[in-house]
Every structure is written in C-alpha cells, then in structure tokens.
C-alpha positions in Angstrom: -17.0 -2.6 -27.1 -16.3 -6.3 -26.3 -17.0 -7.3 -22.7 -14.4 -9.2 -20.7 -13.6 -9.9 -17.1 -12.1 -6.4 -16.6 -14.9 -4.4 -18.3 -16.2 -2.9 -15.1 -12.7 -1.8 -14.0 -11.9 -0.5 -17.5 -15.1 1.6 -17.3 -13.7 3.2 -14.1 -10.0 3.5 -14.8 -9.8 3.5 -18.6 -8.2 1.2 -21.1 -4.7 2.6 -20.7 -4.7 1.9 -17.0 -5.8 -1.7 -17.6 -3.0 -2.1 -20.1 -0.5 -0.8 -17.6 -1.7 -3.2 -14.9 -1.5 -6.1 -17.3 2.1 -5.4 -17.9 3.0 -4.8 -14.2 5.1 -7.1 -12.2 4.3 -7.2 -8.5 6.1 -9.2 -5.8 4.1 -10.2 -2.7 5.9 -11.4 0.4 3.6 -13.2 2.8 0.3 -14.8 1.8 -1.5 -14.9 5.2 -4.5 -12.9 6.3 -3.1 -9.7 4.8 -1.1 -10.8 1.7 -3.7 -13.2 0.5 -6.4 -10.5 0.2 -3.8 -8.2 -1.5 -3.1 -10.8 -4.1 -6.8 -11.5 -4.6 -7.6 -7.8 -5.2 -4.6 -7.3 -7.5 -5.4 -10.2 -9.9 -9.0 -9.1 -10.0 -7.8 -5.6 -10.8 -5.8 -6.9 -13.8 -2.2 -7.1 -12.6 -0.6 -9.5 -15.0 2.6 -10.7 -13.4 3.1 -12.0 -9.9 6.0 -13.3 -7.8 4.8 -14.9 -4.6 7.0 -15.6 -1.5 6.0 -17.7 1.5 7.2 -21.0 2.9 4.2 -21.7 5.1 1.5 -24.3 4.8 -2.1 -23.7 5.4 -3.2 -24.6 9.0 -6.6 -25.3 10.4 -6.3 -22.1 12.5 -5.9 -20.0 9.3 -9.5 -20.7 8.2 -10.8 -17.8 10.3 -9.1 -15.1 8.2 -7.1 -16.3 5.2 -8.8 -16.2 1.8 -7.0 -19.3 0.5 -7.7 -21.3 3.6 -10.4 -24.0 3.3 -10.7 -27.5 4.8 -9.7 -28.7 1.3 -6.4 -26.7 1.3 -5.2 -27.4 4.8 -1.7 -28.7 4.6 -1.0 -27.3 1.1 1.7 -24.6 0.6 0.2 -21.1 0.5 2.1 -20.0 -2.6 0.9 -23.0 -4.5 -2.8 -22.5 -3.6 -2.5 -18.7 -4.3 -0.8 -19.3 -7.6 -3.5 -21.7 -8.7 -6.2 -19.3 -7.6 -4.6 -16.4 -9.5 -4.5 -18.5 -12.7 -8.1 -19.6 -12.2 -9.2 -15.9 -11.9 -7.0 -14.8 -14.8 -5.6 -17.6 -17.0 -3.4 -15.0 -18.7 -1.6 -14.0 -15.5 2.0 -15.2 -15.1 2.9 -16.4 -11.6 6.2 -17.3 -9.9 5.6 -19.3 -6.7 8.6 -19.3 -4.3 8.4 -21.6 -1.3 10.9 -19.6 0.7 11.1 -17.9 4.1 12.6 -14.6 3.0 15.5 -13.2 5.0 19.1 -12.1 4.7 20.3 -15.7 4.1 18.3 -16.0 0.8 18.0 -12.3 -0.3 20.8 -12.5 -2.8 18.8 -15.1 -4.8 16.3 -12.6 -5.9 16.6 -9.6 -8.2 14.3 -6.9 -7.0 14.9 -4.7 -10.1 12.6 -7.1 -12.0 9.5 -5.8 -10.1 7.4 -2.7 -10.5 6.2 -2.8 -6.9 6.9 -4.9 -3.8 4.4 -5.7 -1.1 5.6 -6.6 2.4 2.9 -8.6 4.2 5.1 -10.6 6.5 5.4 -10.3 10.3 9.1 -10.9 11.0 11.1 -7.7 11.7 14.4 -9.1 10.3 12.7 -10.1 7.0 10.8 -6.8 6.8 14.0 -4.8 7.2 15.8 -6.9 4.6 12.9 -6.3 2.2 12.8 -2.6 2.7 16.6 -2.1 2.4 16.8 -4.3 -0.7 13.9 -2.4 -2.4 15.5 0.9 -1.6 18.8 -0.2 -3.1 17.0 -1.4 -6.2 15.0 1.7 -6.5 11.7 -0.2 -6.5 8.7 1.2 -4.6 7.5 -0.9 -1.6 4.6 -0.7 0.8 4.6 -2.5 4.2 1.8 -3.8 6.4 2.3 -3.2 10.1 0.5 -5.1 12.9 -3.0 -6.4 12.4 -3.3 -9.0 15.1 -5.2 -8.5 18.4 -7.3 -5.7 16.8 -11.0 -5.3 16.1 -11.6 -2.1 14.2 -11.2 -2.3 10.4 -12.0 1.4 10.1 -8.9 2.5 12.0 -6.3 1.8 9.3 -4.3 4.7 7.8 -1.8 5.0 4.9 1.2 7.1 5.9 5.0 7.1 6.2 6.3 4.9 8.9 7.9 7.9 10.7 4.5 9.3 11.2 3.0 6.2 12.8 1.8 6.1 16.4 0.8 3.4 18.9 2.1 0.4 16.9 4.8 -1.7 18.5 6.0 -3.2 15.2 6.2 0.2 13.6 8.2 1.6 16.5 10.8 -1.2 16.2 10.9 -0.7 12.4 11.4 3.1 12.7 14.4 2.6 15.0 16.0 0.0 12.8 15.3 1.9 9.6 17.0 5.0 11.0 20.0 3.0 11.8 20.2 1.7 8.2 19.8 5.2 6.7 16.3 4.5 5.3 14.4 7.8 5.5 10.9 6.9 4.3 8.6 3.8 4.0 4.9 3.9 3.0 2.9 1.7 5.4 -0.6 0.6 6.2 -1.1 0.7 9.9 -3.7 1.0 12.7 -3.3 3.1 15.8 -6.0 1.0 17.5 -4.6 -0.3 20.8 -4.1 -4.1 20.6 -6.5 -6.2 22.6 -5.3 -8.7 25.2 -6.2 -12.2 24.0 -8.8 -13.9 26.2 -7.1 -17.3 25.9 -3.5 -18.4 26.1 -3.0 -19.7 22.5 0.5 -20.9 23.2 -0.8 -23.2 25.9 -3.6 -24.4 23.6 -1.1 -25.1 20.9 1.2 -27.1 23.2 -1.7 -29.2 24.4 -3.4 -29.6 21.0 -1.2 -28.7 18.0 -3.0 -28.7 14.7 -0.1 -27.7 12.5 0.3 -29.8 9.3 2.4 -32.8 10.3 5.3 -32.0 7.9 5.3 -28.2 8.4 8.8 -26.7 8.7 8.0 -24.1 11.4 5.3 -25.1 13.9 3.5 -22.7 16.2 6.0 -23.9 18.9 8.7 -21.9 17.1 6.9 -18.6 17.7 7.4 -16.3 20.7 3.7 -15.8 20.8 0.5 -16.7 18.9 -1.7 -13.6 18.5 -5.5 -13.5 18.2 -7.1 -12.3 15.0 -10.3 -12.3 13.0 -11.8 -12.4 9.6 -12.0 -8.7 8.8 -9.1 -6.7 10.2 -6.2 -8.4 8.3 -8.3 -8.6 5.1 -9.0 -4.9 5.3 -5.3 -4.1 5.5 -4.7 -6.4 2.5 -7.3 -4.6 0.4 -5.9 -1.2 1.3 -2.4 -2.4 0.3 -3.8 -3.5 -3.1 -5.6 -0.2 -3.6 -2.4 1.7 -3.0 -0.4 -0.4 -5.4 -3.0 -0.1 -8.1 -3.1 3.7 -7.8 0.7 3.8 -8.0 0.9 1.5 -11.0 -1.6 3.4 -13.1 -0.2 6.8 -12.1 
C-alpha cells in the first residue's frame, strides 16, 4: 500500500473513515487557545473542508497558549494564519477564512446547512447562543467548549450534555438561556474544576501597558475582564473537541 501523510491514521481507522473525513465540511468558530488546537487536530486527522470564523488578530499575550501565535504572526488575523497552516499541513484541504465577529447581526450571511459539523470555541454568550440555535434550526450537529480560563487541571475535562454540567459559570448561563429558547440538548466539553483567582490584575496591566496590535478592532479595554490562562488547559479542550468531531464524522 502506498504511504502518505494519513497512513498512520488509516491503519487505525480504516480507509473508508479517511475517505469520509476528506469529504467532511467542518465550521470552526473561534481560533484562540481552544479552537486553534481543534483545527490543528482536524486537519492532521484528514478533514478536507474547513470554514474558519474569527475577527481577532494575534496578540503578544496569545503566545502562551495559542498554536498559531508566534512572534512572527503577532498582528496577523487568526483566520489567515490558521488557513495558511491548514493548507501547509494538507495542500488538498479547502479553507474558507471569514474575518468576522459572529453574532446575531451577521448570522443571516452564513448557511449552516453546508456543514457536517459545527464547533463553538468562542467565549461570548450571545454568539454561542446564536450558534447553537442556528445549528439546531439547520439540523447540523454542534459541540461547544465551556470555560477554560483560570484553570490548571487538564485532566478534569468531561464530555457531556450541557444540562448535566456542574460548577461552570458559563455553562450555568447557557443552560438558562437555552431553556428559554427551547433548546433541549447541547454536547459540550467542560471542566468542573473551580476557577482560580488570578494573582495579578490583568485589566490594570493592560491599561498601563497595552500590547494589542495597533489596528485591532477590539482591544483588551473592550473586555469586562481579562482571564488568566496557560499552555495546556485550553489546548486540551481543543483536542477533546477534535476527537469528538472525528468520532462523529466517521460514525
């Protein structure tokens, strides 16, 4: 048998699974510490079609956890860097890069029925709710990442339905809002590890010494808070997301 870049995966999953992955269309919303690792694992698994959504530019403070963040890429748009990385890993992959902050105001511009799976790796409640309700209306499976900031234990993640989550403030808000919208189920990756209290006031540090790219649309000043994070917790969540999507796509 001819060897190629997916030979090791084919030996584990079989040729039919690799063919299905190559034909699959996956949309990833958010390419930060979680979504970047999800995209990385999916392209290396053989997924052949990607739609990427993120309006953010890479910041110096992203280097501690985001797979596409290097000193060379600081200031570049995340979707552009990730799209180039995907094509470099698999030149046959098709990639759509959307520089957009997804929310209700732009939701009508995108047809979710085109996708086989949707990944929610964003941290804004309004956008997450819009994603979930649109995916449900289109009949497309979706998986969402809950909070990964201010946490230290990468072994504490679980995959479950959002209505079975515990001790996650983001999930608590999402549960309430999803009930109000009539959404009865949502597969999520979450950690019940209690959030750590940051040892430094990052908002104060940002005000005193902002390192956001000079032309960024939304600086750290626009956030209500700036959470602490690390190199291994968000990435773990991203890899778990990718694993769940691969299993679902190959049946």
